[in-house]
C-alpha positions, 0 to 999 in steps of 0.5 A, a space after each residue: 816112548 811107551 806109556 808104560 815107560 811114562 808112568 812106571 809100574 803103576 799108577 795111583 789111582 788119582 793119577 799123580 805117582 807110580 806106586 809098587 806092582 802085585 808083587 811089591 809088598 807094599 801092594 799088601 792087599 793084592 788086586 780087586 780080583 783077589 777080594 770080592 765073590 766066593 773065591 776070596 781066599 779064607 785068610 781075607 775078608 771079602 770087601 764090605 759095600 763102602 770100600 767097594 764104591 771106594 775103590 770104583 770111584 778110585 779106579 775111575 779117577 785113575 781112567 779120568 786122568 789118563 782119558 782128560 789129563 794127558 795129552 793126547 789122551 791115553 786109552 788103558 785098553 786091557 783095564 780089568 779087575 786083576 789090574 787094579 792093586 790095593 794099597 793101604 787102606 784099599 787105596 786103587 791104583 791102576 797097574 800094567 800099561 803094556 797095552 796102553 794105547 795113545 787116543 785119537 787127536 785132532 778130527 780123529 774119532 778112534 785109533 784103529 789097532 789090533 784087537 788085544 786085551 782080556 775076553 770078557 772086558 773088551 768093548 763090543 765095537 773095539 773086538 768087532 772093528 778094532 776101532 778103539 776109543 776112550 769110551 772103550 775103557 768106560 765099557 771095561 770099567 762098566 764090567 769091573 764095576 759089575 764084578 764088584 757089585 756082583 762077586 762075579 768073574 767076568 767070565 767064569 766057565 764053572 757057572 751054569 750055561 748062560 752065566 758064564 759071561 757077566 755082562 750077558 747074564 746081567 742084561 736081562 736083570 738090568 731090565 727088572 729092578 725086582 731082581 736087583 737085589 738078587 745080583 748083590 755079592 752073597 758075600 755081602 750077606 745083605 748089607 748094603 744100601 738098597 738105594 745105593 745098589 740101584 744106583 750103582 747097577 744104573 752106573 754100571 749098565 750106563 758104561 755097558 751101553 752096546 753103543 759106544 756113543 750112548 756111554 758116559 764120559 769117565 769124568 761124569 761116572 767119577 762124579 756118581 760114584 764119588 758121591 756113592 762113596 760118600 754115602 756111609 753105609 753101617 753094615 751093623 744096621 738092620 739089612 734093608 732089602 726085605 721089603 724091597 725084595 718082596 715087591 716091585 720097588 715103587 715110587 714113593 707116595 709124595 703127599 699122600 698121592 700118587 699121579 699114575 693112580 690117580 689117573 688110574 694107570 699102572 706105575 709102567 704107563 707114562 704118557 707125554 700128555 698126561 704124566 709130568 715126569 713120565 712124559 719126558 720118558 715116553 717122548 724120548 723113547 718114542 723117538 728113539 733118540 739118544 743123544 748118550 748125555 747123562 749126568 751121574 746121579 740125573 741118569 739114575 733119578 730120570 729114566 734113560 733116553 734110549 727105549 730098551 736101554 738098562 738104565 731106562 728099564 732099571 728106572 721108569 717105574 719110579 717117576 715122582 722124585 722127592 726133595 731128598 733125592 733132588 738134594 742128593 742130586 745137588 749134592 753130587 752135582 756140587 761135588 763134581 764141580 768143586 772135584 774137577 775141572 771141566 775142560 770138554 766144551 764139545 765133548 762133555 757127556 753131560 753138555 747141553 746140545 740140543 
């Protein structure tokens, strides 16, 4: 029996029941690919920031159902924006399981198959070797999430050379937080929370890691994005990007003091002996180690463990963490613990194995 016949024409993002396909009028808002970027039809409004985060969180939940709730796991293999249908209230639904593949079982780490899918969304290891894992879907999700954030297509031949491939265009920008505001979809007209943008781009960067083992588990992506989707942004509030655009985003000065400034160091300098928060970054970066374990918003507020990774280079300037930020992380963890059952003791992205 094929995956398509198991799940029907489409799957609710919550993973519970079949829904209409794109030609069904009940899929009233088309697909994600129709509602972001400059190609939005004139009769339709571009998606606002809150809706984009809710769509991303819902689509991630759909993948989580396939990866974690199905036995054996199901690998979507062709996750892309045109396969995410938008129902009533922009509720996302995964459709077109024609290329879906049963995942590895037992001691197998991957399944080998003929390379299929859509150019621009395929994970590099799958495109090069034909070895397919659930982390291949995580990469494809990262591309779709980046499309939602930037309003750009995965492949756009109308763009100048160097900008036609979305991931190739974004990788160098991930390394400079000053450029993050410029990555946001112009159709948003600056109506987005700056911190939310940084966090969303951090999630996308983690999903787009070139090494499959360093990408997050989809369950951890769900935790992080569900938190972002819960942070309602008022689009009528004054835009929040002007100040951050004018200078390099830096850590807030807690209690009127900055440990880096007291020690006469630039914000880019971290030492495992002298910087309380930066030491963790410097220690792991110097060894080049990366266990591939990150936990949702923890990774957004701590530098990545792999030297030169987009997540690390995008975060290492903001080392001190305030009480508000710690509270946000705790809230996200609490949401994740209450919203899903963890049944991955040996494969969890944020499990401890040190």
